[in-house]
N, C-alpha and C positions, 0 to 999 in steps of 0.2 A: 513400697511406701507404707509406713505405719498407719493403721486405721483405715486403709483403703483396700478395695478389692478390684482386681483386674477384670474388666468386661470388654472383650475385643481390644481395641486400642485406647480405651478409656480407663481411668482410675477413678472409681466411685467411692466416696466416703461411706464407711460401713453403716453409719446412722441412716443415710439416705437410701442405701441399697436395701437395708432391712425394712425400712418403712414402706418402700415400694412393694417388696415381696410379701410382707406379712400383713399389710393393711390396705394399701391402695388396690392391688390387683386381685385380692381374694374374692371379690364379688364381680369381677369382670372376666371376660373370656380372653385374657391376655396372659402372657408369661414374661418373666423378667428378662430372659435372654432376647426375645424379640423386641421388647421395649427398648433395651439399651442398644441393640443393633440399629433400630430405626432412629434412635436419638443420635447415635454416632453419624449416621448418614445425614441427619438434619444439620449437624454441626459442620460437616464437610461442605454443605451448601450455603450456610449462613454465617459461620464464625468469621471468616475473612471479610465477607461483605460488611458485617457489623463494624469490623476494625476500619475498613475503608471509609465508612460514613463518619466515624469519629475523626479520622485524619482530615476529612474535608471540613469538619467543624473547625479544627485547629487552623487549617489553611485560610479559611475565610476570616477567622478572628485576627490572624496575623496581618492579613491584607487590610482589614478595617483599621487596626491599630496603627499601621504604617501610614495610611492615608491621613488619619487625624494628626499624626506627628508632623506631616509634611504640608498640610493644607489648612487654611482658614476655612471655617465652616460656611458653606453655601449650599442651601437645600437642593437646588437644581443640579449642581455639580455632584453632590453627595448621592442623589438618586441615580444619576448616570453611572457613577462609579459602582454602586451596589448592583445595578443591572449588568454591568460589564463583567463583574466577577462571579455572577450567578447567585448572589445572595438575594436579590430581588428578581423573582421569576416572572416570566410572561404570564399575563392574566388569561386563563382559558375562556373559551366561549361559554355562554350560559348553559346550564344543565340543571336537572332535578335529580336528587338522590333517589335510588330505587330499592332501598332496603326493604326486605319482606320478612314476614313472620316475627313481628315485634310485639312484645307484650304491651297491653294498654298503659301500664305504669310508665312506660317509656314514651309511647306515642301520643296518648290522649288524656292522661291524668296529671295535670300540673300539681306539684306539691313539693314539700321539703325533701331534702336528700341528706342522709347521714353519711359521714365518713368515719370509719372505725378501725383501729389497729387490730389486724386479724390475729396477732400473736396472743392477744388477751381473750380467752374464750368467754369469760363473763361479759366483757364489753361487746364482743361479737354477738352474743345471744341477746343482750339488752337492746342492741341496735336493730337486730332482725325482728325482735318482738315489738319494736316501737311503731309498727304499722298503725296501732291504735293507742291513744293516750288520753288520760283523764284531763279534761280542761279544768275541772275544779282543783285537782291536785297541782296542776301547772301554775294556776293563778295563786293558790293559797301559799305555795312553797317558794315563790319568787317575789322580786321587788315590783312586779307589774301592779300589784295591789299595794298601795302605800301602808305604812305601819302607824300612821298618826291616829290620834283619837281612840287609842286603846286597841288598835287592830294589829297587835304584835303577832308574828308568826312563831314565836318561841313558846315552848311549853306545850301543855295539852290543847285540845281543840278550842279555838277562840271563836265564839259565836259572832262577835262583832266583825271579825275578819271573814268568817264564813258567809255572813250576810252580804258583805261587799263583793265576795267572789260570786255569789249567786246573782247578785244584781248585775255585775259585769257580764256574766255568761248569758243571762237572759236578754240583755241589751244586744249582745252579739247575735242571738237567735232572731231578735226583732229585725236586725239589719239584713241578715242573710236568708232568713226563712220567715218573712213577714206574714202575718195573719190578718184577716179582714177585721177592720174596725177596732180591734183590741191589741193588747200587748201580752207577751208571755207571762208577765207578772200578774195579769188579771185572771189567769187560767187556774181552775181548781180540779179539772178532770180531763184525761186524755184517753180516747178510744178510737177504734176503727169501726166504721159503720158505712155500709153501702159503698165499699171500696174507697172511702174518703177518710181523711184524718179529721176527727171531730174533737174540737177543743171547747170545753164548757166552762163558763165563768161561774163565780160564786153565786151570781144571781140566776143561774140556770140557763143563760143564753148560749146558744151554740154558734161557733164561728169556725172558719176553715182557713187553710193555707191560701194565700193569694195565688200562688202557683201550685196547683194540686199535683203537678208532675214531680214535685220535689219529694213526695211520699214514695219510698222505695219498698218498705216492708216493715215487719214487726216481729216480736217474740212474745209468746204466751197467748192467752185468750184475747180475742179481738175486743171484747167489751172492757177488759182490764189488762191491757198488755204490760209486760215488764220492760219492754224496750220498743222504741219507735226508731226506724231507720229512715233518714232523710238524705237527699243528694242535691248537691249544688256545684256547678262547674266541674262535674264528673268526680267530685270528692264527697265522701260520705261522712255522716255524723249520726251518732246514736244517742237518743235521749233515754236514760235509764230511770225506771219508775219503781219505787219500793216504799210503801207506806210504813213498813216496819224498820227501815234503815234509820240510823241516828240522824242523818241529814234529811232523808226522804220524809220522815214523819213530821218534820217541822216545816216542810215546804208546802205551799198552798196546793200544788199539783202533785205532791209526793215525788217530785224529781230528786233522785239521789245523786245523779251525776250526768254530765254530758261528755260523751266519748267522741273524740275527733279522729278521723282517719288522718294520720300524721306523717310518719316517715314512709312515704310511698315507695321509695327506693333507698337502698343502702349500698355504699361502696365498701366492701371488705378490702382493707388496704394492706398490700405487701410492700409499700414504698415509703412515703415520707413520714408516716406516723409510727413506723416500727424500727427497731434496731436489730436487723437480721444480718449477721456478718459471716456466718459459717454454716456448715451442714446442719448442726444441731438446731440452730435458729430457724433455718428454712424448713426443717421437719415440723417444728411447732406451728409455723404458719400453714403449711400444707395440711397438717393433721386437722386443724380447725376448719379449714376449707372442706376437707373430706367429711367431717361431721355435719357441716351445713348442707352439703350436697346429698348426703345419705339421709339427712333428717334426724340423726340421732345424737347430735352434739349436746352435751350436758356439762354442767360445772357445779361442783359442790363448794360451799363457802359458809362462813359463819357471819351472821348479821344480828346485831343486838342480842348477842349471847345465844342465838339459835342457829342450828345447822340447817342450811337450805340447799336445795338442788334446783338449778335453773335448766329448763329444757325449752325447745322450740314450741311455740303456741300452735294449736290447731286452727283450721279455718273457722269462720263464724257462720252459724246457720240462722236463716230467717225464713219467714213466711211472707209471700207477696200478697197483694190485695185480692188475688184470684184464689188464694188458698194453697198455692203450690210452694214447695220449699226450694230454697236456693242458698248458695253460700258465697261468701266473700273471703278473699285471702286474709289470713290471720297474721301474715308476716310480710315484711318488706320484700320487694323484688330485689334480689342480690346481684350486684355487679362485683367484679374483683379487679383491683388495680394491680397490674404487674409492674415490675420495676422498668426503668427506662433503658436506653441502649448503652449507657456509659459503663456501669459497674461490672466487674468480674467477680466470681465467687469460687472458693476452693472446694465446693461440694463435689465438683467433677474436675479432674485434671487431665489435660490432653497428654498424648504420648511425649510431646516435647517439653512437658513440665508447665505449660501455660494453663492458667485458670480459664474456664469457659465464661462466656458472657451470661450474666445472670438472667437477663431478659429472655434468652432462648430457653433456659431451664424453666423459668416461670411459665412460658407458653406451653411447654411439653407437659408439665405437671398439673397446672391448673385446668387445662383442657381435658387431660386424661381423667382427673378426678370428677370433672363436670359430667362425664359419661353416666354417672349414677343418676343424674337428673335428666340428661338428654335421652337416655334409654329407659327412663321410668323405673329405675331399680331402687328407688328410695321410698321411704314411708311418708314423707312430706315433700311435695314438689316445689320447685322454684319457678321455672319458666313454664307457662301453659302453652307456649308456641314452639317448644323444643329448640330454644335458642340459648346461647351462652354469651355473656356480656363482659368484655374485658376493657377496662379503661387503661389507656396507654399514655403515660406522662412524658414530658421533657423531650418531645420530638422536635427536631429542627428542620422545617421545610418539608416539601412534598416527597422528596426522595426517601426520607426516613419513614414517612407514612406508608409509602409503597413497600418498603422493606417489611414493615409490620404486617401489612396485609398479605404479602407473599409468605411470610413466616406462618401466619395463621392458616393460610390455605394448605401449606405443606403439612402442618400438624393435623388438619382435618383429614387429609389423605391417609395419614398414618393410622388414624382411628376410624376410617371408613365413614366419615361424616360428610353430609352434603356440603357443597361449597357455600360459603357465607352463613353456615350454622353459627360460627363464632363471629359475633358483632364487635365493633370497635368504637370506643369513645376516645375522642381526641382532646387532650388537655391543651388548650390554647394558652400556653404559659411561657413560650419562648418567642423572642422578637422575630426571628426568621419564620416561625410558623404564623404569627399574627399577620405580617404583611403579605404572606403567601397563602392565607387561609383558604381562599377559593380553590387553589391548586391542591392543597392538602385534602380538602373535602372531596375533590374530584377523584383522587387516588383511592379513596375509601367509599365511594358513592354507593356501592352495592352492599356494604356491611356497616355503614355509619349509623350510630344511634345516639350520638352525644358529642356536643362541643361545649367546653366550659372554660370561662376565663378564670385563670388562677393568678390574680393580681399580685400575690406575694412572690411567687417564683418569677413572674413576669417583670416585676420591679428589680429583682436581683439580676435578671438577664439584661435589663435595660442599662443598669449601672455597669455591668461587666463588659458588655459589647462596646460601650462607648467610654471605656476606662481612660483612654488617651485623649478624649475630646475635652476634658477639663474636669474641674471639681463639680460635684453634683449638689443640688439644693439640699438643705437639711431633710432628713428622713421624715420629719414631722410635716414637711410641706409637700411631700411627693404626691399625696392623694389629690392635691388641688392643681396639679400640673395638667396642661391641656392634653398631653399624650395619653394619659391614663383614662380620661373620660372618653376620648376618641376611640381608644382600644376597646372599651366596654361596649360602646355603641356599634363599632365596626363588627364585632363578633355577632351581635344580633342581626345587623343588616345583612351580612354575608350569609348567615344561617337561614334567614327567611328567604332570601333570593335563591338559595340552593334547595329550597323545598323541604326544610326540616319541620315545618309546622304540620302537626298531626302524624309525623313519622319518627321524629327523634327529639331528644332533649336539647334545649339551649340553656345552659346553666351559668350560675354566678357563684362567687366564692363564699368563703367561710365568715361567719360572725365570730370574732376572736375573743369576745368577752363573755364567758359562760355564766358569770354571776350578774351580768347587767342585762336582764331580760326586759326591763321596762323600756330602755332605749332601743333594744332590738325590735320590740313590738311597734314602737313609734317609727323607726327608720327602715326596717328591712322590707316593708311593703314596696319600697323602691325597686326591688328585684322583679317581682311579677309585673309591676308597672313598666319596667324597661323591656318587657317581652320575654323574660326568662321563665321557662316552664319548670325549672327547679333551681334551688339555691341551697348551699351547704349550711348546716347547723351543727353546733358542737355537742348536742345531747338529745336524748329522747324528749325531755321536757321542752327544750327549745324547738324541737320539731312540732310538738303539739301547739305551741304558741304561734309559730310561724305558719302553721296550717290555716290559721284564721285569715291570713293575707290572701290565700288562694280562693277562699270563699268570697272575699270582697272584690277581687279582681278576676275577671274572665280573661285569662292569659291568651288563649287561642284567639279570642276576639281582638285583644290588644295587638297581637301579631298581625292580624289582618289590617288593623289601622296603621301599624308601623311600616307595612309593606310599601306604602306609597311615599314615604319620606325619602329625601335625597340620601344617597350613599355617603357615609361619613368620609371626610377628606383624609386620605392616607398621609398627606403632608403633615397633618397634626400628629399622627402616630409616630412619624419619623422626626419630630421636633424633640431634640435631646434636652433633658431637664438640667441644663448647665447653670451653675451659680453665677449670678450677675452682679453681686454686691459683696462688700466685705461683711464679715460676721463678727458679732460681739464675742469676746473670748469666753464669757460665761455661757453663752448659747452653745458654742462649740463644745465646751467641756460637758455641758448637760446632755447634748446629743450623743456624745461618745459614751458617757456614763449610762445612759438609758439603753443604748445598744449593747454595751458590755454586760449590763445587768441581764438582759434577755439571753445573750449568748451563754453566759456562765450558768444561769439558772436552768437552762435547757440542757446544756452539754454535760453538766455534772451528773444528771440523772441518766443521760444517754450512755455515757462512758462507764459509770460506776454501777448502774442498776439495769442497763439494757432497756430503758423506757424511751420509746421513740416519739411520744407525744405527751405533753404534760401541761398542766396549768401552772404557769410560772408568775409569781408576783413581780410587777414591774417596779421601777424606781419609786413610784408612789404607792406601792403595796396593793395595786389592783391586779387581780389574777387575769392573765392573758394566755390563751391557747398558743403554745409554741410547738412548731415542728421544724423539719429541715428547711421549709420554705421561708419561714420568718427568720430563721438563723441565716439563711442565704442573703437576705436583704441586709441584715445588721452587719454581717462580716464584710460584704462587698462595699457597703457604705463607708465603713471605717477604713478599709483598704484604699478606697478612692481618695479619701481625705488625706491619708498618709502620702499617697502617691503624688498628690498635688500640693503638698506642703501646708495644708490647712491645720494639720497637727503633726507631731513627730512620733516616731515609734516609742521614744522614751515616755512621752506623755501618755500614750495609749497603755503602755505597760503599767505605769503608775496608777492609772484609772482602773485597770483590770484588777490590780491588787486591792485597791480600795473597795471595789464593788464585790470582790470575792468574800471579804469579811461581812458585807451586808447580806449576801446570799447565804453564807454560813449561818448567820443569825436567823434568817427567814426559815431555814430548814432545821433549826435546833431540836424540834420535836420529832423529827424523822429518825427512828432508831437505826435505819440502814444507811443514813447519810454519812459521808466521809468529808470532813472539813478540808477546804482548799487553802484556807488562810493560815494553816499551821506552819507551812514552809514554802508554799507556792511552787511546789515541785511535783505534785501529783499528776497523774495522767489526764484527769479532767481539766485542770487548770492549763496544762501545756496544750491540750487540744483546743481549748477556747482561745488561747493566745495565738496559736497557729492560724486559726480561722481568720483572725483579724489581720495578722501581720503577713500572712502568705496568701490571702484571698485573691489578690490580683493575678496570681500565677496558677490558680486552680482552674481546671477545664470548665469553661462556661460559668465559672464562679460557683460551681457546686460544692456543697459541704461534705458529700458522701466520702470522697477519698480520704480526707483527714479524719472524719469521724470513725470510719471503718478501721483505719490504721490504729488509732488510739484505743478503740474498743478491743481490738484483737490483742494489743499490748497489755491492756488491763486483764483480759481473760487469761493470757499466758502467764502473767506474773502474780495472779491472785488465786489463792487456794480455793 
């Protein structure tokens, strides 16, 4: 085979083989021959088992579709049927997870979580370094602070806007770090004296923190520190002081900035936010993971006419009130999201010509690379407890979770790691996993560190699973349906009952509007209030802003309060969001146009540029974060409406052509962009149309098979 090397009975793509030999293994006590021999043995144990699990998915889906075709919906009958076919599993007896050696960022520090495409080194570095972020910058540069009354954020520094930022930030300090009798705006000098934080007013009166335990440390001389470190709800904040700084010299207390501990953890993503379709792509992803695990990842780029190089930040050093030095992590704790069980990849070809399952490849490579951290062979550490954290998406039910845990254990044995070194995060984003969540957690109870509701993928699966049940409500109404609120509460309820509090993260999904930070600050506090110890944000700036919510809400205390509420009714989760009324034709067209807009805007970058996650303007020109999950909803919803006659294929095709012209116009300033509307025959347009017209036939409604197919076609036919 051209571009492949034979290793045992495996055909390894040259790019992957060279990367392993020349980069991955050079610092490890391993050789390529042994690696590939062990990998071949791993495939013998897990490849067919993986295939069998996918066959069961298809079998169950066929059974459910047939039932809907032959039966009027009755919830009791439906539940009995789901139990009979094994879709609804028997609920296990109560238990508590027993995961050990978990870093505090997972177990006991609630805070924002970033998800970043690992194929982009600059983004990966930015996210990893987003452990600390400037509150002043986050407020000044976003719409959190209104621009009325001369407070524009355009142009050079605007003192009016700056004053509003400082006022907002000090009010935040007052709320979360209150002082006796006064407010932070009244303070003119800050120092450390007698192991206390001393705040002096302009009138010379001294005051102190109401809770003096919030003082954690400082930098510089005690009488005139350059920084004060505070802690609240296990989350840190640094007040930076500099009388010579342009901002500091105008501030009554010489405060130049307030730095928040922001992205406590970051998921480096090999899945929904990347476009990795072959060996060359996988090497890019693995190489960046290697740099992160070794601590030497860097990226050079030009910004504002200047050449810059970004590297990983060092830990932060402080002095405690007793005069001893200590450090805090300068970087996010890193998790890595492997791909799910579905996709195969040509990086390695079996003797019979079959591509291997990509998830097995990810497990072998990402764990092997993590040895640099686990064995402390790196310059900057990740886990302080010698654990590795893998988020596993798109699993359907407890059998698939068990498969993942068995796979991780087998790889642990290959690399002489203790059992349960590799921890697992379960994405609760498939219907079969949701209703069997307790069983899923039980299968992973010794290595579980994370459950997260992914409402985007979950909605896509909701539509696909019940495709034959009837036409679904408009996509715009889906978030108000009873099933989705019950699903979000159920995840927290089950997680708390299984003992995740203080041991593992309970997470919530992404804020999809990266330019709308004002609304995020107003509304995303709902996630910690719901009992979630982490929630996804789209940028480092958003992480800093969202961090304020975890100062305002003691999530671990909130979980204690929620532990006594009644368990969410699973009947609500199983209530299918079927359309019950006729829809106006204009509404139908607008719904399809909005979905088509999102699909086209996302797919054209995926196919033509290999960009797996991007900010795509919607029909109203509002930038929305799009990845395969959002694409899954849109494609499944259109497919469902075609299937049930709400619209025709011809209507959909016409709308896609119309929206392609709009997407072309929105991207006119992108020099790398290739217009779809010139002849409507390009790979990206065809891929977009396939997703809508063929969505009902895709396995579990996933977008990956079609996206990968068309991206490979593009790469094959484009010089």
